[in-house]
C-alpha positions in Angstrom: 87.1 92.0 73.7 89.3 89.3 73.7 90.7 88.7 77.5 94.5 89.1 77.3 96.6 86.4 77.1 97.6 84.8 80.7 101.4 85.5 81.6 102.4 82.9 84.7 105.8 83.1 86.5 107.3 82.0 90.0 109.6 84.4 91.8 111.6 83.8 94.5 114.5 85.8 96.0 118.1 84.0 95.9 120.9 85.9 97.6 121.3 89.0 96.1 119.1 88.1 93.0 115.7 88.1 92.1 114.7 85.0 90.2 112.1 84.7 87.9 111.2 81.4 86.3 108.6 81.2 83.1 108.2 78.4 80.8 111.6 77.0 81.7 113.5 79.8 81.1 115.1 81.4 84.3 115.9 85.1 84.7 118.3 86.4 87.1 117.8 90.6 88.3 120.7 91.7 89.8 121.0 93.5 92.9 119.2 97.0 93.4 116.4 99.1 95.1 113.8 98.4 92.1 114.6 94.3 93.1 113.6 94.9 96.6 110.5 97.5 95.6 109.3 94.8 93.2 109.3 92.2 94.9 107.2 94.1 98.0 105.1 95.3 95.5 103.8 91.9 94.4 103.8 90.3 97.7 100.9 92.9 98.3 98.5 92.7 95.3 95.9 95.2 94.9 97.1 97.0 98.1 98.6 100.8 98.1 102.2 101.5 99.6 103.5 105.1 99.7 106.5 105.6 97.4 108.1 107.2 100.9 107.1 104.4 103.0 108.1 101.9 100.3 111.4 103.8 99.8 112.2 103.6 103.7 111.2 100.0 104.4 113.8 99.0 101.7 116.1 101.3 103.4 115.5 99.5 107.1 116.9 96.1 105.1 113.8 94.5 106.6 111.4 94.9 103.7 110.5 91.1 103.7 109.8 90.5 107.2 106.1 90.0 108.3 105.9 91.2 111.5 106.5 94.7 110.0 104.0 93.9 107.3 101.4 93.0 110.2 101.9 96.1 112.6 102.6 98.7 109.8 99.7 97.4 107.8 95.9 98.5 108.6 92.8 96.4 107.9 93.0 96.8 104.6 96.5 95.7 104.1 97.4 99.3 103.3 100.6 101.1 104.7 99.5 104.5 106.4 101.1 106.9 103.7 104.0 109.1 104.9 104.4 107.6 108.6 107.8 107.8 108.4 107.7 111.1 106.7 109.3 113.3 109.7 112.3 111.2 110.4 116.0 111.4 108.9 116.3 109.2 105.7 119.3 107.4 107.3 121.4 107.5 110.4 125.2 108.5 110.7 126.5 105.1 111.0 124.5 103.9 108.2 126.3 106.8 106.4 129.5 106.5 106.9 129.2 102.4 106.3 128.1 103.2 102.8 130.8 105.7 102.2 133.5 102.7 103.0 131.3 100.5 100.8 131.5 102.9 98.3 135.7 103.5 98.8 136.3 99.5 98.9 133.7 99.0 95.4 135.9 101.8 93.6 139.4 100.1 94.7 138.0 96.6 93.7 136.4 98.2 90.5 139.8 99.4 89.5 141.7 96.0 89.8 138.6 94.1 88.1 139.2 96.5 85.4 143.3 95.9 85.4 142.4 92.3 85.3 139.8 92.7 82.6 137.4 90.9 84.6 134.3 92.0 82.8 131.5 90.3 85.1 133.1 91.8 88.0 133.3 94.6 86.6 129.6 94.9 85.8 128.5 93.6 89.3 130.9 96.4 90.9 129.5 99.2 88.6 125.8 98.3 89.3 126.7 98.5 93.4 128.5 101.7 93.0 125.5 102.7 90.8 123.2 102.1 93.7 125.4 103.3 96.6 125.6 106.7 94.8 122.3 107.3 94.2 121.4 106.5 97.6 124.3 109.1 98.8 122.7 111.7 96.7 119.1 110.6 98.3 119.9 110.9 101.7 122.1 114.1 101.8 121.4 117.8 100.7 123.6 119.9 98.9 125.6 120.7 102.1 126.2 116.8 102.6 124.1 116.7 105.6 121.5 114.2 106.1 117.8 114.8 104.7 114.4 114.4 106.2 111.8 112.6 104.5 109.8 115.6 104.3 112.2 117.6 102.5 112.2 115.3 99.7 109.4 113.7 99.1 108.9 114.5 95.5 112.8 113.3 94.8 112.1 110.0 96.5 109.0 109.4 94.5 110.9 109.7 91.2 113.3 107.4 92.7 111.3 104.7 93.6 109.8 104.9 90.1 112.8 104.9 88.2 114.5 101.8 90.3 111.3 99.6 89.3 111.4 100.7 85.7 115.4 99.6 85.5 114.6 96.1 87.1 112.3 95.8 84.8 113.9 96.8 81.6 116.6 94.1 83.1 114.0 91.8 82.5 113.1 93.2 79.5 116.2 91.8 77.8 115.6 87.9 78.7 111.5 88.0 78.6 110.0 91.3 76.7 106.6 89.5 77.3 106.9 89.1 80.9 108.0 93.0 81.4 105.4 94.3 79.4 103.1 92.7 81.7 104.6 93.8 84.6 104.5 97.3 83.3 101.0 96.8 82.7 100.4 95.8 86.5 102.3 98.3 88.1 100.7 101.5 89.4 103.6 104.2 90.1 103.1 107.7 91.6 103.1 109.0 95.4 101.0 105.7 96.2 102.1 102.2 94.4 100.4 99.1 94.0 100.4 95.7 92.0 97.3 95.2 90.5 98.1 91.8 88.0 95.6 91.5 84.8 96.4 88.8 82.9 99.7 88.3 85.4 100.0 85.6 87.7 103.0 85.4 90.1 103.4 82.4 92.1 105.8 83.6 95.1 108.2 81.0 96.6 110.9 80.6 99.7 113.6 79.0 97.1 114.0 77.2 93.9 
């Protein structure tokens, strides 16, 4: 059987964008949880990460710190599943900061609409969506902070959808790269990046 054609790309994080370059085409993926999940998986090819732990690594805001990788990985490079499952999904200070940021985004979005600033509207709408998704995930129906153990299945689904949204963004500019990513990422309670015919070079900057 003929081997799939190899897809080669470079990847780096640029401010709040994930940047791919392939065939001299630069693809920018806007801010979102899926962007950080994708980068975390690509940094650890062939290693499994539980959806809960991947989610919480992103919430800590330190997904890209080598010390965290070394401290939480065993000899196989795998993060122990469920190590964060008994703790709250966020603290009260973080929750208040997110709510304040959402209020500011809604005000800015109204102003951007009034000024017919379509680019700014899109940027703010994406941030609003991410913030609302976050609040939905960390708060229960009584608006109290969830524990991870209360909401594992929801988190698994949330991580999967965020990754697919990120890949769909890539697809609009480079369908071949997006298809290679879909075929290389295993999703479920455990996630992993298993490149088959896909070679991504990680760079610190352009």
